[in-house]
C-alpha positions as CSV (number, residue, x, y, z in Angstrom):
1,X,-17.3,1.8,-37.5
2,X,-14.0,0.0,-38.0
3,X,-11.8,1.7,-35.4
4,X,-12.0,3.7,-32.1
5,X,-11.5,7.4,-32.2
6,X,-7.8,8.3,-32.1
7,X,-7.9,9.7,-28.6
8,X,-9.6,6.6,-27.2
9,X,-7.2,4.3,-29.0
10,X,-4.2,6.1,-27.5
11,X,-5.7,5.6,-24.0
12,X,-6.3,1.9,-24.7
13,X,-2.7,1.6,-25.9
14,X,-1.5,3.4,-22.7
15,X,-3.4,0.9,-20.5
16,X,-2.1,-2.0,-22.5
17,X,1.4,-1.1,-21.6
18,X,0.7,-1.9,-17.9
19,X,2.0,-5.3,-16.6
20,X,-0.6,-8.0,-16.9
21,X,-3.1,-5.8,-18.8
22,X,-4.2,-7.2,-22.1
23,X,-6.1,-5.5,-24.9
24,X,-9.6,-6.4,-23.6
25,X,-8.8,-5.2,-20.0
26,X,-7.3,-2.0,-21.4
27,X,-10.5,-1.4,-23.4
28,X,-12.6,-1.8,-20.2
29,X,-10.4,0.5,-18.3
30,X,-10.5,3.1,-21.0
31,X,-14.3,3.1,-21.3
32,X,-14.5,3.3,-17.5
33,X,-12.5,6.5,-17.6
34,X,-14.8,7.9,-20.3
35,X,-17.8,7.2,-18.0
36,X,-16.3,9.1,-15.0
37,X,-17.4,12.5,-14.0
38,X,-15.0,15.2,-15.1
39,X,-13.7,16.0,-11.6
40,X,-13.0,12.4,-10.9
41,X,-11.1,11.9,-14.2
42,X,-9.1,15.1,-13.6
43,X,-8.2,13.8,-10.1
44,X,-6.7,10.6,-11.6
45,X,-4.7,12.7,-14.1
46,X,-3.4,14.9,-11.3
47,X,-2.5,11.8,-9.2
48,X,-0.5,10.3,-12.1
49,X,1.3,13.5,-12.7
50,X,1.9,14.1,-9.0
51,X,3.3,10.6,-8.6
52,X,5.8,11.1,-11.4
53,X,6.9,14.5,-10.3
54,X,6.8,13.9,-6.5
55,X,8.9,10.7,-6.4
56,X,12.4,9.7,-7.4
57,X,14.7,6.7,-7.2
58,X,16.9,6.6,-4.1
59,X,20.5,7.2,-5.1
60,X,21.7,4.5,-2.7
61,X,19.2,1.6,-2.9
62,X,16.9,2.4,-5.9
63,X,13.8,2.4,-3.7
64,X,11.1,5.0,-4.4
65,X,11.2,8.0,-2.2
66,X,10.6,11.8,-2.1
67,X,14.2,12.9,-1.6
68,X,17.6,11.8,-3.0
69,X,17.9,9.1,-0.3
70,X,14.9,7.2,0.9
71,X,13.7,6.9,4.5
72,X,15.3,3.6,5.1
73,X,18.7,4.7,3.8
74,X,18.5,7.9,6.0
75,X,17.6,5.9,9.1
76,X,20.8,5.6,11.1
77,X,19.3,3.0,13.4
78,X,19.2,0.4,10.6
79,X,21.9,-2.3,10.5
80,X,24.1,-1.5,7.5
81,X,25.9,-4.8,7.7
82,X,22.8,-6.7,6.4
83,X,21.4,-6.0,2.9
84,X,18.1,-7.4,1.7
85,X,18.0,-7.6,-2.2
86,X,14.5,-7.4,-3.7
87,X,13.1,-7.2,-7.2
88,X,10.9,-4.1,-6.9
89,X,10.2,-1.2,-4.5
90,X,6.8,-2.7,-3.6
91,X,8.7,-5.7,-2.1
92,X,10.5,-3.2,0.3
93,X,7.1,-2.0,1.5
94,X,5.8,-5.5,2.0
95,X,8.8,-6.5,4.2
96,X,8.6,-3.1,6.1
97,X,4.9,-3.6,6.8
98,X,5.7,-7.0,8.3
99,X,8.1,-5.3,10.7
100,X,10.5,-8.3,10.8
101,X,13.7,-6.8,9.2
102,X,15.9,-4.0,10.5
103,X,18.7,-4.0,7.9
104,X,18.9,-2.1,4.6
105,X,17.7,-2.8,1.1
106,X,18.8,-2.9,-2.5
107,X,16.2,-2.9,-5.3
108,X,17.1,-4.7,-8.6
109,X,14.4,-2.9,-10.5
110,X,13.3,-6.2,-12.1
111,X,14.4,-9.8,-12.6
112,X,15.9,-11.9,-15.3
113,X,13.3,-12.9,-17.9
114,X,14.8,-13.8,-21.3
115,X,11.4,-14.5,-22.8
116,X,10.5,-10.8,-22.2
117,X,13.9,-9.5,-23.2
118,X,14.9,-8.7,-19.6
119,X,18.6,-9.5,-19.1
120,X,21.4,-8.7,-16.6
121,X,22.0,-5.3,-18.1
122,X,18.6,-4.2,-16.9
123,X,19.3,-4.9,-13.2
124,X,21.1,-2.7,-10.7
125,X,23.7,-5.4,-9.9
126,X,26.8,-3.3,-10.7
127,X,25.6,-0.7,-8.1
128,X,24.9,-3.6,-5.6
129,X,28.5,-4.9,-6.0
130,X,30.0,-1.5,-5.6
131,X,27.8,-0.8,-2.5
132,X,28.7,-4.1,-0.8
133,X,32.4,-3.4,-1.3
134,X,32.2,0.2,-0.3
135,X,30.1,-0.1,2.8
136,X,31.5,-3.4,4.2
137,X,28.2,-5.4,4.0
138,X,28.6,-8.7,5.8
139,X,25.4,-10.5,4.6
140,X,23.3,-10.1,1.5
141,X,19.8,-11.7,1.7
142,X,18.4,-12.5,-1.7
143,X,14.7,-12.0,-1.4
144,X,13.6,-12.4,-5.0
145,X,10.3,-14.1,-5.6
146,X,10.3,-17.9,-5.1
147,X,9.5,-18.8,-8.7
148,X,11.5,-19.7,-11.8
149,X,12.6,-16.2,-12.8
150,X,13.2,-15.2,-9.1
151,X,15.3,-18.2,-8.5
152,X,17.3,-17.6,-11.7
153,X,17.9,-14.0,-10.7
154,X,19.0,-15.0,-7.2
155,X,21.5,-17.5,-8.6
156,X,22.9,-14.9,-11.0
157,X,23.2,-12.2,-8.3
158,X,24.9,-14.7,-6.0
159,X,27.5,-15.6,-8.6
160,X,28.3,-11.9,-9.1
161,X,28.7,-11.5,-5.3
162,X,31.1,-14.4,-5.1
163,X,34.2,-12.3,-4.8
164,X,33.0,-9.7,-2.4
165,X,33.5,-11.7,0.8
166,X,29.9,-11.1,1.9
167,X,27.7,-14.0,3.1
168,X,25.0,-14.6,0.5
169,X,21.7,-16.2,1.8
170,X,18.3,-16.9,0.3
171,X,15.0,-16.7,2.0
172,X,13.9,-20.0,3.5
173,X,11.4,-22.1,1.6
174,X,8.7,-21.3,4.1
175,X,7.9,-18.9,1.2
176,X,5.5,-20.8,-1.1
177,X,6.9,-21.6,-4.5
178,X,5.3,-19.4,-7.2
179,X,4.2,-16.7,-4.7
180,X,5.2,-13.0,-4.7
181,X,7.0,-11.2,-1.8
182,X,4.5,-8.4,-1.8
183,X,1.5,-10.8,-1.0
184,X,3.1,-12.7,1.9
185,X,1.9,-12.1,5.5
186,X,4.0,-11.1,8.4
187,X,4.4,-14.6,9.8
188,X,5.6,-16.1,6.6
189,X,8.1,-13.3,6.0
190,X,9.4,-13.6,9.6
191,X,9.9,-17.4,9.2
192,X,11.6,-16.9,5.8
193,X,14.0,-14.3,7.1
194,X,14.8,-16.2,10.3
195,X,15.4,-19.5,8.4
196,X,17.4,-18.0,5.5
197,X,20.2,-20.3,4.2
198,X,23.6,-19.8,2.5
199,X,23.3,-19.6,-1.2
200,X,27.0,-19.6,-1.8
201,X,29.2,-21.9,0.3
202,X,31.3,-19.9,2.7
203,X,35.1,-20.4,2.6
204,X,36.4,-22.5,5.4
205,X,38.8,-21.0,7.8
206,X,42.2,-22.7,8.0
207,X,43.0,-24.2,11.4
208,X,45.8,-22.5,13.2
């Protein structure tokens, strides 16, 4: 035998498309699926289909929800003057579970990574700028991951926000370098949000 059956190869290729999944891991996942009982395998198929059909991007912040606007955007008790910018929807859930932030969010749907061909055109920055100007946001907290790509993305977004008049801050370095927002505990997130710093110098007010 020199190749897998075509149906199995398609499944391996599908798993290989997942972030961080190489060929060997994809093969193990595919063979695991083949060993499942039929009801279990069908349940996974239904779950995949249901997740695709039952969710959508929020028209305001690009988070994942079940309706046109997500729960956070629909919550009138949230502080619309403060906007927390994150890379992915999972980062929204991480901060929400910590219970340390009561503003609103904006999801970039990625981050700058030239090595993987991910540039500014892939991010939702134009929608962010329009939203900041339209809704009168006073502060934008850049909560991208504290690593090389996350820092580069934060600097790019900060530059784009320069003419909006909003205060632009970055999470404090209580967040360990190289970590991911989704894996941080409540205490670290609370300290990072509380100790956030200005990323772009604020214009000085002229003395009267």
